[in-house]
C-alpha positions as CSV (number, residue, x, y, z in Angstrom):
1,M,6.4,-12.5,-46.1
2,K,7.7,-11.0,-43.0
3,D,4.3,-9.3,-42.6
4,V,2.3,-12.5,-43.1
5,L,4.3,-14.3,-40.5
6,R,3.7,-11.4,-38.0
7,Q,0.0,-11.7,-38.5
8,V,0.2,-15.7,-38.0
9,G,2.3,-15.1,-34.8
10,G,-0.1,-12.3,-33.6
11,F,-2.7,-15.1,-34.0
12,I,-1.1,-18.3,-32.7
13,L,1.2,-17.1,-30.2
14,P,-0.9,-15.2,-27.6
15,P,-3.1,-18.1,-26.7
16,L,0.2,-20.4,-26.5
17,I,1.8,-17.8,-24.1
18,Y,-1.4,-17.4,-22.2
19,G,-1.3,-21.4,-21.8
20,L,2.1,-21.3,-20.8
21,M,1.1,-18.8,-18.0
22,R,-1.6,-20.7,-16.7
23,L,0.4,-24.1,-16.7
24,L,3.2,-22.4,-14.6
25,W,0.5,-20.5,-12.5
26,V,-1.5,-23.7,-11.7
27,S,1.7,-26.1,-11.2
28,A,3.3,-23.6,-8.9
29,S,3.5,-23.8,-5.2
30,K,2.8,-20.1,-4.6
31,K,3.2,-18.0,-1.4
32,F,2.2,-14.4,-1.0
33,H,4.2,-12.2,1.2
34,Y,2.4,-8.6,2.2
35,V,5.2,-6.6,3.1
36,T,2.6,-3.9,3.8
37,P,-1.2,-4.4,3.6
38,I,-2.3,-3.7,0.3
39,G,-6.2,-3.5,0.8
40,D,-8.8,-2.9,-2.1
41,E,-8.2,0.8,-3.0
42,Q,-7.0,2.0,-6.1
43,H,-3.2,2.0,-7.2
44,V,-0.7,2.5,-9.8
45,C,0.8,-0.9,-10.1
46,V,4.4,-1.7,-11.0
47,C,6.7,-4.8,-11.8
48,W,9.6,-5.3,-13.6
49,H,9.6,-6.1,-17.2
50,G,11.3,-9.2,-16.7
51,E,8.8,-10.5,-14.3
52,L,5.9,-10.1,-16.6
53,L,5.2,-14.0,-17.2
54,M,3.8,-14.2,-13.8
55,S,3.1,-10.6,-12.3
56,P,-0.1,-9.8,-14.2
57,Q,-1.8,-13.1,-12.9
58,A,-0.5,-12.3,-9.5
59,Y,-2.0,-8.9,-9.7
60,R,-5.4,-10.3,-10.9
61,H,-5.0,-13.0,-8.0
62,I,-5.0,-10.1,-5.2
63,H,-7.2,-7.6,-7.1
64,K,-9.7,-9.7,-8.7
65,K,-12.4,-7.3,-9.7
66,H,-10.6,-3.9,-10.3
67,P,-10.9,-2.5,-13.6
68,A,-7.4,-2.1,-14.9
69,S,-5.1,-1.4,-17.8
70,A,-1.6,-1.5,-18.9
71,I,1.0,0.8,-20.8
72,I,2.1,-1.5,-23.4
73,S,4.7,-0.8,-26.1
74,G,3.3,-0.3,-29.8
75,H,5.9,-2.7,-30.8
76,Y,5.1,-6.0,-32.4
77,D,6.0,-8.1,-28.8
78,G,3.8,-5.4,-27.1
79,L,1.1,-6.2,-29.3
80,L,1.5,-10.1,-28.3
81,I,1.5,-9.0,-24.7
82,A,-1.8,-7.0,-25.1
83,K,-3.6,-9.8,-26.4
84,V,-2.5,-12.1,-23.6
85,L,-3.4,-9.2,-20.8
86,K,-6.9,-9.1,-22.7
87,K,-7.6,-12.7,-21.4
88,L,-6.9,-11.2,-17.8
89,Q,-9.2,-8.5,-18.2
90,I,-6.7,-5.9,-18.6
91,R,-6.9,-3.6,-21.4
92,A,-3.9,-1.9,-23.4
93,L,-3.1,1.6,-23.5
94,K,-0.6,1.6,-26.7
95,G,2.2,3.4,-26.2
96,S,5.4,3.6,-23.9
97,S,6.6,5.7,-21.0
98,R,9.7,6.5,-22.7
99,K,8.9,7.1,-26.4
100,G,5.5,9.2,-27.2
101,A,5.1,9.3,-23.6
102,Q,2.9,12.4,-23.1
103,K,0.0,10.7,-25.2
104,V,0.1,7.5,-23.4
105,L,0.2,9.2,-20.0
106,L,-2.4,11.6,-20.6
107,E,-4.6,8.3,-21.7
108,A,-3.2,6.6,-18.3
109,F,-4.7,9.6,-16.3
110,R,-7.9,9.3,-17.8
111,S,-8.0,5.8,-17.1
112,I,-7.2,6.3,-13.4
113,K,-9.8,9.0,-13.3
114,S,-12.4,6.4,-14.5
115,G,-11.4,4.3,-11.6
116,E,-9.3,2.1,-13.2
117,E,-5.9,0.9,-12.0
118,V,-2.8,1.3,-14.4
119,L,0.0,-1.4,-14.6
120,I,3.5,0.0,-15.8
121,T,6.9,-1.5,-16.1
122,P,9.3,1.3,-15.4
123,D,12.2,-0.3,-16.9
124,G,10.0,-1.1,-20.2
125,P,9.9,-1.6,-23.2
126,R,13.4,-1.8,-23.6
127,G,15.7,-1.1,-20.5
128,P,18.2,-0.9,-19.4
129,R,17.2,-3.8,-16.8
130,H,15.7,-2.2,-13.5
131,S,16.0,1.3,-14.8
132,M,13.3,3.7,-13.8
133,S,11.5,5.7,-16.3
134,D,9.5,8.9,-15.5
135,G,6.1,7.2,-16.1
136,A,5.2,5.4,-12.9
137,I,6.7,8.3,-10.9
138,G,4.6,10.7,-12.7
139,L,1.5,8.7,-12.4
140,A,1.8,8.1,-8.8
141,L,3.1,11.9,-7.9
142,K,0.0,13.5,-10.0
143,S,-2.7,11.3,-9.1
144,H,-1.7,10.8,-5.4
145,L,-2.3,7.3,-5.6
146,P,-0.4,4.8,-3.7
147,L,1.9,2.3,-5.9
148,F,1.3,-1.4,-5.8
149,V,4.7,-2.9,-6.0
150,L,4.6,-6.5,-7.2
151,N,7.9,-8.8,-7.3
152,F,8.4,-12.3,-7.3
153,T,11.3,-15.0,-6.9
154,A,11.3,-18.5,-7.9
155,K,13.1,-21.7,-6.3
156,N,13.7,-23.0,-9.9
157,Y,13.7,-20.9,-12.8
158,W,15.1,-20.3,-16.3
159,Q,16.5,-16.8,-17.0
160,L,16.7,-15.7,-20.8
161,G,19.7,-13.7,-22.0
162,S,17.7,-10.7,-23.3
163,W,17.9,-7.0,-22.0
164,D,15.4,-7.8,-19.2
165,Q,16.9,-11.1,-18.3
166,F,13.2,-12.4,-18.7
167,V,12.4,-14.8,-15.9
168,I,10.4,-18.4,-16.6
169,P,9.9,-20.2,-13.4
170,K,10.2,-23.9,-14.0
171,P,6.8,-26.0,-13.8
172,F,6.1,-27.0,-10.2
173,T,8.5,-25.0,-8.4
174,Q,7.9,-22.7,-5.6
175,I,7.3,-19.0,-6.5
176,D,7.4,-16.6,-3.9
177,F,5.1,-13.1,-4.4
178,Y,6.0,-10.1,-2.6
179,I,3.4,-7.3,-2.2
180,Q,3.6,-3.8,-0.9
181,S,1.6,-0.6,-1.0
182,I,4.0,2.8,-1.0
183,S,3.2,6.3,-1.4
184,L,5.4,8.8,-2.9
185,D,3.7,11.7,-1.6
186,G,5.7,14.5,-0.4
187,L,8.9,13.5,-2.6
188,E,10.7,15.4,-5.0
189,V,11.1,13.4,-8.4
190,E,14.7,12.0,-7.9
191,D,14.1,11.1,-4.5
192,A,10.9,9.3,-5.6
193,R,12.6,7.7,-8.3
194,A,15.5,6.4,-5.9
195,F,12.8,5.3,-3.3
196,L,10.7,3.2,-5.6
197,R,13.8,1.7,-7.3
198,A,14.9,0.5,-4.1
199,K,11.8,-1.1,-2.8
200,M,11.5,-2.8,-6.1
201,L,14.9,-4.4,-5.8
202,E,14.2,-5.7,-2.4
203,H,12.6,-8.9,-3.6
204,T,13.6,-9.7,-7.0
205,I,16.1,-11.9,-9.2
206,E,19.1,-10.4,-9.9
């Protein structure tokens, strides 16, 4: 019975989630703050797991035509996210930057070499919230690509009691998106980790 419910959910939930995302996007008053120029060059893109409802749409608004993939957990919720991202022309790389990291990161490197941008949540898929896994750091350092850091705040929002304190902006609210391009080149891994985390915490909902 559980498997049947999951199959039904996998069919019904993605279009409902995507519809909610679009409703919130269209109804919101949006402001885009470019902390640094982002340009059109290839990046490794990062956002917090708790900001996934709006960040992929903002990414597609800014980099409309870039081929892109995202590292997505192989768990059930990850499969739902993969189906939603497909509607934004973002393909899924099944795996996790924590569990089975070597395989999915190798696939991500191949994606980068083919010209794709790779999206990753450094604290996904299971937290702790606002932690920094090695995935985004490793991709940026080894590819020598800049990081596209994307955060948002909302004037009115709901915040779930999940580990990531998932943020759902209320309809018709104001959403401020903060975009910056940063480089980790020349930094040691731990310094890069601290630097990226600090940048990602500059403009986020606590």
